[in-house]
Residue frames as a rotation matrix with the C-alpha (Angstrom) as fourth column:
UNK 1
-0.133 -0.911 -0.391 -6.27
0.848 -0.309 0.430 -11.68
-0.513 -0.274 0.814 20.92
UNK 2
0.718 0.319 -0.619 -6.26
0.058 -0.913 -0.403 -7.98
-0.694 0.254 -0.674 20.11
UNK 3
0.865 -0.388 0.319 -4.41
0.377 0.082 -0.922 -7.14
0.332 0.918 0.218 16.88
UNK 4
0.494 -0.695 0.522 -1.95
-0.550 -0.715 -0.431 -4.95
0.673 -0.074 -0.736 18.78
UNK 5
0.606 -0.246 0.757 -1.11
-0.666 0.365 0.651 -7.77
-0.436 -0.898 0.057 21.22
UNK 6
0.928 -0.261 0.267 0.52
0.354 0.844 -0.403 -9.96
-0.120 0.469 0.875 18.55
UNK 7
0.141 -0.963 -0.231 4.35
0.452 -0.145 0.880 -9.84
-0.881 -0.228 0.415 18.26
UNK 8
-0.934 -0.296 -0.201 3.93
-0.036 -0.482 0.876 -9.04
-0.356 0.825 0.439 14.56
UNK 9
-0.210 0.896 -0.392 0.91
-0.887 -0.343 -0.309 -8.26
-0.411 0.283 0.866 12.45
UNK 10
-0.265 0.047 -0.963 1.41
-0.708 0.669 0.228 -11.59
0.655 0.742 -0.144 10.65
UNK 11
-0.968 -0.091 -0.234 0.90
0.091 0.740 -0.666 -13.43
0.234 -0.666 -0.708 13.94
UNK 12
-0.520 0.853 -0.039 -2.65
-0.471 -0.325 -0.820 -12.06
-0.713 -0.408 0.571 14.00
UNK 13
-0.595 0.225 0.771 -4.82
0.525 0.836 0.161 -14.69
-0.609 0.501 -0.616 12.18
UNK 14
0.536 0.844 0.001 -7.39
0.532 -0.337 -0.777 -12.20
-0.655 0.417 -0.629 10.78
UNK 15
0.318 -0.510 -0.799 -4.50
-0.605 -0.758 0.243 -10.24
-0.729 0.406 -0.550 9.25
UNK 16
-0.756 -0.582 0.301 -3.21
-0.180 0.626 0.759 -13.33
-0.630 0.520 -0.577 7.46
UNK 17
-0.164 0.780 0.604 -6.72
0.791 0.469 -0.392 -13.99
-0.589 0.414 -0.694 6.17
UNK 18
0.654 0.398 -0.644 -6.99
0.040 -0.868 -0.495 -10.37
-0.755 0.298 -0.584 5.01
UNK 19
-0.211 -0.808 -0.551 -3.73
-0.693 -0.274 0.667 -10.68
-0.689 0.522 -0.502 3.06
UNK 20
-0.776 -0.030 0.630 -4.83
0.285 0.874 0.392 -13.97
-0.563 0.484 -0.670 1.49
UNK 21
0.289 0.944 0.161 -8.13
0.706 -0.097 -0.701 -12.39
-0.646 0.316 -0.695 0.48
UNK 22
0.405 -0.275 -0.872 -6.17
-0.422 -0.902 0.089 -9.48
-0.811 0.332 -0.481 -0.95
UNK 23
-0.670 -0.735 -0.103 -4.15
-0.473 0.315 0.823 -11.89
-0.572 0.600 -0.559 -3.11
UNK 24
-0.473 0.576 0.667 -7.20
0.646 0.741 -0.182 -13.91
-0.599 0.345 -0.723 -4.15
UNK 25
0.552 0.704 -0.447 -8.88
0.249 -0.650 -0.718 -10.72
-0.796 0.285 -0.534 -5.35
UNK 26
-0.004 -0.649 -0.761 -5.85
-0.722 -0.525 0.451 -9.83
-0.692 0.551 -0.467 -7.46
UNK 27
-0.863 -0.366 0.349 -5.69
-0.083 0.784 0.615 -13.30
-0.499 0.501 -0.707 -9.02
UNK 28
-0.117 0.906 0.406 -9.43
0.723 0.358 -0.591 -13.46
-0.681 0.225 -0.697 -9.74
UNK 29
0.607 0.339 -0.719 -9.37
-0.118 -0.856 -0.503 -10.05
-0.786 0.390 -0.480 -11.38
UNK 30
-0.386 -0.813 -0.435 -6.31
-0.681 -0.068 0.730 -10.98
-0.623 0.578 -0.527 -13.43
UNK 31
-0.787 0.145 0.600 -8.01
0.365 0.893 0.263 -14.16
-0.497 0.426 -0.756 -14.68
UNK 32
0.244 0.969 -0.047 -11.16
0.582 -0.185 -0.792 -12.20
-0.775 0.166 -0.609 -15.43
UNK 33
0.444 -0.107 -0.890 -9.39
-0.499 -0.854 -0.147 -9.57
-0.744 0.509 -0.433 -17.51
UNK 34
-0.737 -0.676 -0.010 -7.41
-0.426 0.453 0.783 -12.25
-0.525 0.581 -0.622 -19.37
UNK 35
-0.439 0.669 0.599 -10.74
0.673 0.687 -0.274 -13.93
-0.595 0.283 -0.752 -20.18
UNK 36
0.582 0.632 -0.512 -12.12
0.163 -0.707 -0.688 -10.62
-0.796 0.317 -0.515 -21.45
UNK 37
-0.113 -0.721 -0.683 -8.98
-0.696 -0.434 0.573 -10.18
-0.709 0.540 -0.453 -23.57
UNK 38
-0.903 -0.236 0.359 -9.33
0.031 0.798 0.602 -13.59
-0.429 0.555 -0.713 -25.22
UNK 39
-0.055 0.966 0.254 -13.07
0.725 0.214 -0.655 -13.11
-0.687 0.148 -0.712 -25.65
UNK 40
0.510 0.193 -0.838 -12.53
-0.244 -0.902 -0.356 -9.75
-0.825 0.386 -0.413 -27.36
UNK 41
-0.514 -0.775 -0.368 -9.82
-0.638 0.059 0.768 -11.21
-0.574 0.629 -0.525 -29.58
UNK 42
-0.710 0.316 0.629 -12.11
0.472 0.877 0.093 -14.06
-0.522 0.362 -0.772 -30.60
UNK 43
0.360 0.926 -0.110 -14.94
0.558 -0.308 -0.770 -11.68
-0.747 0.216 -0.628 -31.46
UNK 44
0.215 -0.364 -0.906 -12.60
-0.583 -0.793 0.180 -9.47
-0.784 0.489 -0.382 -33.47
UNK 45
-0.792 -0.607 -0.068 -11.38
-0.438 0.487 0.756 -12.48
-0.426 0.628 -0.651 -35.46
UNK 46
-0.721 0.528 0.449 -14.82
0.553 0.829 -0.088 -14.06
-0.419 0.185 -0.889 -35.86
UNK 47
0.342 0.897 -0.280 -16.85
0.530 -0.430 -0.731 -11.06
-0.776 0.101 -0.622 -36.97
UNK 48
0.493 -0.121 0.862 -16.80
0.807 -0.307 -0.504 -8.92
0.326 0.944 -0.054 -40.10
UNK 49
-0.537 -0.843 0.030 -14.34
0.776 -0.507 -0.376 -6.00
0.332 -0.179 0.926 -40.01
UNK 50
-0.408 0.398 0.822 -17.07
-0.118 -0.916 0.385 -3.36
0.906 0.060 0.420 -39.70
UNK 51
0.767 0.641 -0.016 -18.30
-0.112 0.158 0.981 -5.08
0.632 -0.751 0.193 -36.52
UNK 52
0.335 -0.717 -0.611 -14.84
0.828 0.534 -0.172 -6.06
0.450 -0.448 0.772 -35.19
UNK 53
-0.456 -0.526 0.718 -14.01
0.188 -0.846 -0.500 -2.38
0.870 -0.093 0.484 -34.58
UNK 54
0.459 0.719 0.521 -16.67
-0.430 -0.334 0.839 -2.37
0.777 -0.609 0.156 -31.85
UNK 55
0.952 -0.049 -0.302 -14.69
0.256 0.669 0.698 -4.92
0.168 -0.742 0.649 -29.82
UNK 56
0.155 -0.971 0.179 -11.26
0.504 -0.078 -0.860 -3.33
0.850 0.224 0.477 -30.26
UNK 57
-0.007 -0.171 0.985 -11.65
-0.624 -0.769 -0.138 -0.91
0.781 -0.616 -0.101 -27.30
UNK 58
0.873 0.347 0.343 -12.53
-0.484 0.528 0.697 -3.89
0.061 -0.775 0.629 -25.08
UNK 59
0.713 -0.676 -0.188 -9.32
0.580 0.718 -0.385 -5.64
0.395 0.166 0.904 -26.18
UNK 60
-0.103 -0.781 0.616 -7.20
0.133 -0.624 -0.770 -2.56
0.986 0.002 0.169 -25.46
UNK 61
0.204 0.244 0.948 -8.81
-0.812 -0.499 0.303 -1.90
0.547 -0.831 0.096 -22.09
UNK 62
0.988 0.151 0.003 -8.55
-0.132 0.851 0.508 -5.56
0.074 -0.503 0.861 -21.03
UNK 63
0.353 -0.933 -0.067 -4.83
0.585 0.276 -0.763 -5.46
0.730 0.230 0.643 -21.91
UNK 64
-0.195 -0.392 0.899 -4.37
-0.340 -0.833 -0.437 -2.39
0.920 -0.391 0.029 -19.73
UNK 65
0.495 0.486 0.720 -6.25
-0.824 0.000 0.566 -3.88
0.275 -0.874 0.401 -16.78
UNK 66
0.934 -0.202 -0.294 -4.45
0.233 0.970 0.074 -7.23
0.270 -0.138 0.953 -16.98
UNK 67
-0.005 -0.985 0.173 -1.06
0.444 -0.157 -0.882 -5.50
0.896 0.072 0.438 -16.94
UNK 68
-0.070 0.066 0.995 -2.23
-0.664 -0.748 0.003 -3.39
0.745 -0.661 0.096 -14.03
UNK 69
0.877 0.430 0.214 -3.24
-0.449 0.578 0.681 -6.47
0.170 -0.694 0.700 -12.07
UNK 70
0.577 -0.749 -0.326 0.19
0.587 0.657 -0.473 -7.99
0.568 0.081 0.819 -12.68
UNK 71
-0.221 -0.696 0.683 1.74
-0.012 -0.698 -0.716 -4.84
0.975 -0.166 0.146 -11.21
UNK 72
0.488 0.487 0.724 -0.12
-0.711 -0.260 0.654 -5.47
0.507 -0.834 0.220 -7.94
UNK 73
0.802 -0.116 -0.586 1.79
0.265 0.948 0.176 -8.66
0.535 -0.296 0.791 -7.18
UNK 74
-0.197 -0.979 -0.049 5.10
0.508 -0.059 -0.859 -7.08
0.839 -0.194 0.509 -6.21
UNK 75
-0.416 0.065 0.907 3.64
-0.620 -0.750 -0.230 -4.57
0.665 -0.658 0.352 -3.69
UNK 76
0.662 0.747 0.066 1.58
-0.578 0.453 0.679 -7.41
0.477 -0.487 0.732 -2.23
UNK 77
0.460 -0.583 -0.670 4.71
0.557 0.777 -0.293 -9.45
0.692 -0.239 0.682 -1.51
UNK 78
-0.616 -0.674 0.408 6.19
0.137 -0.602 -0.787 -6.41
0.776 -0.429 0.463 0.25
UNK 79
0.120 0.737 0.665 3.00
-0.764 -0.360 0.536 -6.03
0.634 -0.572 0.520 2.28
UNK 80
0.850 0.190 -0.491 3.50
0.072 0.882 0.467 -9.56
0.522 -0.432 0.736 3.57
UNK 81
-0.047 -0.957 -0.285 7.14
0.663 0.183 -0.726 -8.92
0.747 -0.223 0.626 4.43
UNK 82
-0.535 -0.082 0.841 6.23
-0.374 -0.869 -0.323 -5.79
0.757 -0.488 0.434 6.40
UNK 83
0.479 0.820 0.312 3.47
-0.698 0.141 0.702 -7.60
0.532 -0.554 0.640 8.26
UNK 84
0.696 -0.265 -0.667 5.92
0.376 0.926 0.025 -10.36
0.612 -0.268 0.744 9.17
UNK 85
-0.336 -0.940 -0.056 8.31
0.627 -0.179 -0.758 -7.87
0.703 -0.290 0.650 10.79
UNK 86
-0.901 -0.011 0.435 6.20
-0.214 -0.859 -0.464 -5.23
0.379 -0.511 0.772 12.52
UNK 87
-0.628 0.732 -0.263 3.22
0.715 0.408 -0.568 -5.29
-0.309 -0.545 -0.780 14.90
UNK 88
0.022 0.735 0.678 0.00
0.697 -0.498 0.517 -3.41
0.717 0.461 -0.523 14.33
UNK 89
-0.872 -0.077 -0.482 -0.47
0.405 -0.666 -0.626 -0.03
-0.273 -0.742 0.612 15.91
UNK 90
0.195 0.936 0.293 -3.79
0.967 -0.232 0.100 1.80
0.162 0.264 -0.951 16.15
UNK 91
-0.823 -0.541 -0.175 -3.13
0.552 -0.833 -0.022 5.47
-0.133 -0.115 0.984 15.44
UNK 92
0.300 0.952 -0.059 -5.74
0.935 -0.306 -0.179 8.16
-0.188 -0.001 -0.982 16.00
UNK 93
0.868 0.154 -0.472 -5.92
0.112 -0.987 -0.116 11.74
-0.484 0.048 -0.874 14.75
UNK 94
-0.048 -0.916 0.398 -3.08
0.773 0.219 0.596 11.08
-0.633 0.337 0.697 12.29
UNK 95
0.054 0.017 -0.998 -2.20
-0.366 -0.930 -0.036 14.27
-0.929 0.367 -0.044 10.39
UNK 96
-0.274 -0.083 0.958 -2.93
0.743 0.614 0.266 13.76
-0.610 0.785 -0.107 6.71
UNK 97
-0.006 0.267 -0.964 -3.37
-0.351 -0.903 -0.249 15.76
-0.936 0.337 0.099 3.56
UNK 98
0.569 0.288 0.771 -4.23
0.588 0.513 -0.626 15.53
-0.575 0.809 0.122 -0.12
UNK 99
0.960 -0.265 0.089 -2.01
-0.138 -0.727 -0.673 18.41
0.243 0.634 -0.734 -1.17
UNK 100
0.262 -0.955 -0.140 1.78
0.190 0.193 -0.963 18.73
0.946 0.226 0.232 -1.30
UNK 101
0.737 -0.125 -0.664 3.48
0.675 0.084 0.733 18.30
-0.036 -0.989 0.146 2.05
UNK 102
0.948 -0.317 0.031 5.69
-0.313 -0.945 -0.095 21.32
0.059 0.081 -0.995 2.88
UNK 103
0.305 -0.889 0.342 8.72
-0.624 0.085 0.777 19.13
-0.720 -0.450 -0.529 3.63
UNK 104
-0.139 -0.330 0.934 8.76
0.431 0.829 0.357 17.03
-0.891 0.452 0.027 0.44
UNK 105
-0.801 -0.246 -0.546 9.05
-0.350 -0.548 0.760 17.65
-0.486 0.800 0.353 -3.29
UNK 106
-0.885 0.459 0.075 6.36
0.374 0.605 0.703 15.24
0.277 0.650 -0.707 -4.49
UNK 107
-0.610 0.772 0.178 2.77
-0.790 -0.611 -0.055 16.42
0.066 -0.174 0.983 -4.74
UNK 108
-0.476 0.388 -0.789 1.07
0.052 0.908 0.416 13.35
0.878 0.157 -0.453 -3.26
UNK 109
0.674 0.701 0.232 -1.29
-0.311 -0.015 0.950 12.43
0.670 -0.713 0.208 -0.44
UNK 110
-0.418 -0.896 -0.148 0.48
-0.122 0.217 -0.969 11.91
0.900 -0.387 -0.200 2.85
UNK 111
0.823 0.408 -0.396 0.30
0.352 0.183 0.918 10.78
0.447 -0.895 0.007 6.45
UNK 112
-0.008 -0.828 0.560 2.55
-0.648 -0.422 -0.634 12.11
0.762 -0.368 -0.533 9.19
UNK 113
0.783 0.186 -0.593 3.72
0.207 0.822 0.530 9.30
0.586 -0.538 0.605 11.48
UNK 114
0.785 -0.511 0.350 5.92
-0.592 -0.450 0.669 9.76
-0.184 -0.732 -0.656 14.58
UNK 115
0.066 -0.877 -0.476 9.54
-0.611 0.342 -0.714 8.69
0.789 0.338 -0.513 14.27
UNK 116
0.713 0.284 -0.641 9.84
0.208 0.787 0.581 5.50
0.670 -0.547 0.502 16.41
UNK 117
0.021 -0.808 -0.588 13.13
0.958 0.185 -0.219 6.73
0.286 -0.559 0.778 17.90
UNK 118
-0.952 -0.224 -0.209 12.12
0.279 -0.917 -0.285 10.37
-0.128 -0.329 0.936 18.23
UNK 119
-0.244 0.965 0.095 8.34
0.956 0.256 -0.142 10.69
-0.162 0.056 -0.985 18.80
UNK 120
0.071 0.245 -0.967 8.58
0.228 -0.948 -0.223 14.48
-0.971 -0.204 -0.123 18.64
UNK 121
-0.715 -0.380 -0.587 9.55
-0.478 -0.348 0.806 14.23
-0.510 0.857 0.067 14.95
UNK 122
0.395 0.879 0.265 6.74
-0.182 0.358 -0.916 13.64
-0.900 0.314 0.302 12.46
UNK 123
-0.723 -0.667 0.177 7.84
-0.026 0.283 0.959 11.73
-0.690 0.689 -0.222 9.36
UNK 124
0.103 0.773 -0.626 5.83
-0.841 -0.268 -0.470 12.40
-0.531 0.575 0.623 6.16
UNK 125
-0.659 -0.190 0.728 4.89
0.102 0.936 0.336 9.13
-0.746 0.295 -0.598 4.47
UNK 126
-0.380 0.442 -0.813 3.57
-0.800 -0.598 0.048 9.61
-0.465 0.668 0.581 0.95
UNK 127
0.455 0.560 0.692 1.29
0.092 0.743 -0.662 7.61
-0.886 0.365 0.287 -1.35
UNK 128
-0.349 -0.714 -0.606 3.99
-0.573 -0.350 0.742 7.39
-0.742 0.606 -0.287 -4.02
UNK 129
-0.954 0.110 0.280 2.32
0.273 0.711 0.649 4.48
-0.127 0.695 -0.708 -5.84
UNK 130
-0.687 0.702 -0.188 -0.86
-0.720 -0.692 0.048 5.63
-0.096 0.168 0.981 -7.57
UNK 131
-0.588 0.473 -0.656 -2.45
-0.069 0.779 0.624 2.19
0.806 0.412 -0.425 -7.70
UNK 132
0.021 0.741 -0.672 -5.60
0.710 0.462 0.532 1.77
0.704 -0.488 -0.516 -5.65
UNK 133
-0.856 -0.381 -0.350 -5.36
0.516 -0.592 -0.619 5.18
0.029 -0.711 0.703 -4.01
UNK 134
-0.547 0.692 0.471 -8.79
-0.152 -0.635 0.757 6.53
0.823 0.343 0.453 -4.98
UNK 135
0.349 0.686 -0.639 -10.46
0.535 0.414 0.736 4.75
0.769 -0.599 -0.223 -2.04
UNK 136
-0.142 -0.500 -0.854 -8.00
0.982 -0.177 -0.060 6.39
-0.121 -0.848 0.516 0.35
UNK 137
-0.903 -0.216 0.371 -8.30
0.308 -0.928 0.210 9.78
0.299 0.304 0.904 -1.32
UNK 138
-0.064 0.965 0.253 -12.04
0.054 -0.249 0.967 9.81
0.997 0.075 -0.036 -0.68
UNK 139
0.576 0.278 -0.768 -11.49
0.717 0.279 0.639 9.03
0.392 -0.919 -0.039 3.02
UNK 140
-0.606 -0.763 -0.225 -8.79
0.794 -0.563 -0.230 11.69
0.049 -0.318 0.947 3.36
UNK 141
0.246 0.962 -0.118 -11.61
0.961 -0.258 -0.098 13.97
-0.124 -0.089 -0.988 2.43
UNK 142
-0.657 -0.242 0.714 -12.22
0.338 -0.941 -0.008 17.68
0.674 0.236 0.700 2.14
UNK 143
-0.933 0.334 0.133 -14.37
-0.307 -0.547 -0.779 20.06
-0.187 -0.768 0.613 4.12
UNK 144
-0.107 0.954 -0.280 -17.38
-0.994 -0.094 0.063 18.62
0.034 0.285 0.958 2.27
UNK 145
-0.564 -0.149 -0.812 -16.58
-0.272 0.962 0.012 14.94
0.780 0.228 -0.583 2.83
UNK 146
0.552 0.833 0.033 -19.13
-0.373 0.211 0.903 13.04
0.746 -0.511 0.428 4.89
UNK 147
0.070 -0.541 0.838 -17.87
-0.997 -0.061 0.044 12.28
0.027 -0.839 -0.543 8.43
UNK 148
0.703 0.246 0.668 -18.76
-0.375 0.925 0.054 8.60
-0.605 -0.288 0.742 8.06
UNK 149
0.877 -0.475 -0.071 -16.25
0.128 0.373 -0.919 8.30
0.463 0.797 0.388 5.20
UNK 150
0.118 -0.872 0.475 -13.45
-0.639 -0.433 -0.635 9.91
0.760 -0.229 -0.609 7.19
UNK 151
0.312 0.077 0.947 -14.31
-0.920 0.274 0.281 7.67
-0.238 -0.959 0.156 10.15
UNK 152
0.984 0.116 -0.135 -13.46
-0.154 0.936 -0.316 4.56
0.090 0.332 0.939 8.11
UNK 153
0.249 -0.954 -0.170 -9.72
0.387 0.258 -0.885 5.23
0.888 0.155 0.433 8.60
UNK 154
-0.325 -0.274 0.905 -10.05
-0.704 -0.569 -0.425 6.21
0.631 -0.776 -0.008 12.25
UNK 155
0.419 -0.899 -0.124 -8.21
-0.383 -0.299 0.874 4.63
-0.823 -0.319 -0.470 13.92
UNK 156
0.540 -0.372 -0.755 -5.59
-0.784 0.104 -0.612 3.94
0.306 0.922 -0.236 11.28
UNK 157
0.887 -0.338 0.315 -4.06
0.184 0.884 0.430 0.48
-0.424 -0.323 0.846 11.29
UNK 158
0.652 -0.735 -0.186 -0.31
-0.694 -0.479 -0.538 0.94
0.306 0.480 -0.822 10.90
UNK 159
0.793 -0.525 0.308 2.56
0.265 0.754 0.601 -1.56
-0.548 -0.395 0.737 10.74
UNK 160
0.525 -0.669 0.526 6.08
0.721 0.021 -0.692 -0.62
0.452 0.743 0.493 9.81
UNK 161
-0.100 -0.630 -0.770 8.62
0.739 -0.566 0.366 2.14
-0.666 -0.532 0.522 10.19
UNK 162
0.826 0.558 -0.084 7.64
0.356 -0.631 -0.690 5.47
-0.438 0.540 -0.719 8.57
UNK 163
0.250 -0.820 -0.514 11.31
-0.542 -0.559 0.628 6.19
-0.802 0.122 -0.584 7.86
UNK 164
-0.786 -0.617 0.041 11.43
-0.372 0.524 0.766 3.27
-0.494 0.587 -0.641 5.43
UNK 165
-0.705 0.534 -0.468 8.41
-0.241 0.440 0.865 1.11
0.667 0.722 -0.181 4.62
UNK 166
-0.812 0.501 0.300 4.99
-0.313 0.060 -0.948 0.49
-0.493 -0.863 0.108 6.13
UNK 167
-0.694 0.720 0.026 1.49
0.477 0.432 0.765 -0.90
0.540 0.543 -0.643 5.64
UNK 168
-0.819 0.557 0.134 -1.69
-0.508 -0.598 -0.620 0.98
-0.266 -0.576 0.773 6.45
UNK 169
-0.747 0.645 -0.160 -5.20
0.447 0.666 0.597 -0.42
0.492 0.375 -0.786 6.60
UNK 170
-0.367 0.751 0.549 -8.74
-0.759 -0.583 0.290 0.42
0.538 -0.311 0.784 7.57
UNK 171
-0.713 0.183 0.677 -10.84
-0.482 0.572 -0.663 -1.46
-0.509 -0.799 -0.320 10.10
UNK 172
-0.798 0.427 -0.426 -12.85
-0.159 0.533 0.831 -4.33
0.582 0.731 -0.357 8.66
UNK 173
0.224 0.973 0.060 -16.18
-0.468 0.053 0.882 -5.68
0.855 -0.226 0.467 9.80
UNK 174
0.715 0.123 -0.688 -16.25
0.464 0.653 0.599 -6.60
0.523 -0.748 0.410 13.46
UNK 175
0.841 -0.369 0.396 -13.36
-0.489 -0.832 0.262 -4.29
0.233 -0.414 -0.880 14.26
UNK 176
0.571 -0.626 0.531 -10.83
-0.272 0.467 0.842 -7.10
-0.775 -0.625 0.097 14.70
UNK 177
0.154 -0.501 0.852 -9.53
0.813 0.554 0.178 -7.44
-0.561 0.665 0.493 11.14
UNK 178
-0.396 -0.351 -0.849 -7.87
-0.148 -0.887 0.436 -5.02
-0.906 0.299 0.299 8.72
UNK 179
0.449 0.429 0.784 -9.04
0.744 0.306 -0.593 -4.26
-0.495 0.850 -0.182 5.21
UNK 180
0.969 -0.100 0.225 -7.70
0.094 -0.694 -0.714 -2.26
0.228 0.713 -0.663 2.29
UNK 181
0.454 -0.884 -0.113 -4.08
0.525 0.162 0.835 -3.21
-0.720 -0.438 0.538 2.97
UNK 182
0.948 -0.137 0.286 -1.89
0.160 -0.572 -0.805 -0.60
0.274 0.809 -0.520 1.30
UNK 183
0.261 -0.946 -0.192 1.90
0.958 0.230 0.170 -0.34
-0.117 -0.228 0.967 1.01
UNK 184
0.984 -0.104 0.143 3.63
-0.086 -0.989 -0.122 2.98
0.154 0.108 -0.982 1.74
UNK 185
0.416 -0.906 -0.085 7.35
0.888 0.384 0.255 3.66
-0.198 -0.181 0.963 1.54
UNK 186
0.459 -0.425 -0.780 9.99
-0.181 -0.904 0.386 6.33
-0.870 -0.036 -0.492 1.38
UNK 187
0.951 -0.101 -0.291 11.41
-0.289 0.035 -0.957 6.86
0.107 0.994 0.004 -2.09
UNK 188
0.109 -0.991 0.072 14.94
-0.961 -0.124 -0.248 6.52
0.255 -0.042 -0.966 -0.70
UNK 189
-0.229 -0.152 0.961 14.08
-0.630 0.776 -0.028 2.99
-0.742 -0.612 -0.274 0.46
UNK 190
0.763 0.644 -0.055 13.13
-0.435 0.450 -0.780 1.71
-0.478 0.619 0.623 -3.00
UNK 191
0.081 -0.825 0.559 16.64
0.257 0.559 0.788 1.00
-0.963 0.080 0.257 -4.22
UNK 192
0.895 0.245 0.374 16.10
0.419 -0.167 -0.892 2.83
-0.156 0.955 -0.252 -7.52
UNK 193
-0.006 -0.956 0.294 19.26
0.994 -0.038 -0.104 3.86
0.110 0.291 0.950 -9.30
UNK 194
-0.421 -0.266 0.867 20.38
0.328 -0.936 -0.128 7.33
0.846 0.230 0.482 -8.32
UNK 195
0.519 0.621 0.588 18.45
-0.410 -0.422 0.808 7.33
0.750 -0.660 0.036 -5.03
UNK 196
-0.572 -0.801 -0.174 20.74
-0.159 0.317 -0.935 7.01
0.805 -0.507 -0.309 -2.05
UNK 197
0.304 0.697 -0.650 19.18
0.578 0.407 0.707 5.34
0.757 -0.590 -0.279 0.99
UNK 198
-0.290 -0.336 0.896 19.08
-0.505 -0.742 -0.441 7.30
0.813 -0.581 0.046 4.23
UNK 199
-0.591 0.001 -0.807 19.00
0.506 0.780 -0.369 5.99
0.628 -0.626 -0.461 7.79
UNK 200
0.297 0.745 0.597 16.93
-0.072 -0.606 0.792 8.83
0.952 -0.278 -0.126 9.33
UNK 201
-0.363 -0.545 0.756 19.23
-0.814 -0.209 -0.542 8.43
0.453 -0.812 -0.368 12.36
UNK 202
0.744 0.658 -0.116 17.86
-0.553 0.704 0.446 4.92
0.376 -0.268 0.887 12.82
UNK 203
0.122 -0.678 0.725 19.67
-0.837 0.323 0.442 2.48
-0.534 -0.661 -0.528 15.07
UNK 204
-0.767 -0.540 -0.346 21.17
-0.641 0.631 0.436 -0.79
-0.017 0.556 -0.831 13.81
UNK 205
-0.738 0.537 0.410 18.18
0.293 0.801 -0.522 -2.86
-0.609 -0.265 -0.748 14.96
UNK 206
0.246 0.866 -0.435 15.73
-0.109 -0.422 -0.900 -0.59
-0.963 0.269 -0.009 13.13
UNK 207
-0.073 -0.357 -0.931 17.83
-0.955 -0.245 0.168 -0.72
-0.288 0.901 -0.323 9.97
UNK 208
-0.947 -0.319 0.034 18.07
-0.302 0.923 0.239 -4.50
-0.107 0.216 -0.970 10.04
UNK 209
-0.395 0.882 0.258 14.34
0.344 0.402 -0.848 -4.85
-0.852 -0.247 -0.462 10.64
UNK 210
0.343 0.500 -0.796 13.57
-0.510 -0.612 -0.604 -2.52
-0.789 0.613 0.045 7.74
UNK 211
-0.500 -0.598 -0.626 15.91
-0.860 0.257 0.441 -4.55
-0.103 0.759 -0.643 5.52
UNK 212
-0.919 0.195 0.341 14.07
0.153 0.977 -0.148 -7.76
-0.363 -0.084 -0.928 6.40
UNK 213
0.022 0.989 -0.143 10.83
0.244 -0.144 -0.959 -6.00
-0.970 -0.014 -0.244 5.50
UNK 214
0.355 0.091 0.931 12.17
0.900 0.237 -0.366 -5.27
-0.254 0.967 0.002 2.02
UNK 215
0.978 -0.004 -0.206 13.50
-0.036 -0.988 -0.152 -1.72
-0.203 0.156 -0.967 2.29
UNK 216
0.340 -0.918 0.204 16.87
0.701 0.103 -0.706 -0.73
0.627 0.383 0.678 0.85
UNK 217
0.995 -0.004 0.102 18.72
-0.077 -0.683 0.727 0.83
0.066 -0.731 -0.679 3.76
UNK 218
0.207 -0.976 0.065 22.34
-0.769 -0.203 -0.606 1.60
0.605 0.076 -0.793 4.69
UNK 219
-0.033 -0.317 -0.948 24.32
0.332 0.891 -0.310 -1.10
0.943 -0.325 0.075 6.44
UNK 220
0.924 0.383 -0.010 23.65
0.121 -0.268 0.956 -0.96
0.364 -0.884 -0.294 10.19
UNK 221
0.016 -0.936 0.353 26.55
-0.384 -0.332 -0.862 0.59
0.923 -0.122 -0.365 12.04
UNK 222
0.046 -0.016 -0.999 27.69
0.692 0.722 0.020 -1.27
0.721 -0.692 0.045 15.15
UNK 223
-0.466 -0.226 -0.856 28.29
0.807 -0.506 -0.305 2.06
-0.364 -0.833 0.418 16.85
UNK 224
0.401 0.670 0.625 26.09
0.791 -0.597 0.133 5.14
0.463 0.441 -0.769 16.74
């Protein structure tokens, strides 16, 4: 079955395996950095003070990396929720940039994705979370970026609604599985205090679907 033939991305078995591998990687790295933390602490306590200073940077860095790995868990749960609600699309020649988009305030990398209910409108979708974005930044590229790097996100695997929340991915080995699952979202859909959600003129069904995927959206109106 082609990835785009499944009712949702989660119904595509290679996608489920990709998400599980994504989670396994996070857990293994977390356990590894915790082990480094305890190892550094042991060496600091077991060695003379003039030697213990050598291991202090390892303790600090392991603390930072362990906390960072913990922060990956929440976006990963949202990735699963998005995949359970939306099908994969293969998008080609997607407008993208590494500099500030002219229609937004944030200075972040961005894709432009067509509005599902108004294909003539391009919705800017930003990389608001800075975790694990370096890989994508290299593939966004510049005039000097090697074509084979840019080709790794062509076509772009996309699941979601660009007005609210979405998952993007690159093509894995064999061409039938995604890799580098990454969560993208609109800031207004995060539910942060002081940020009012917007419906982007979305219909009730689109709003309800986005809510099930984890976005904070206005209550669907029975009449538009």
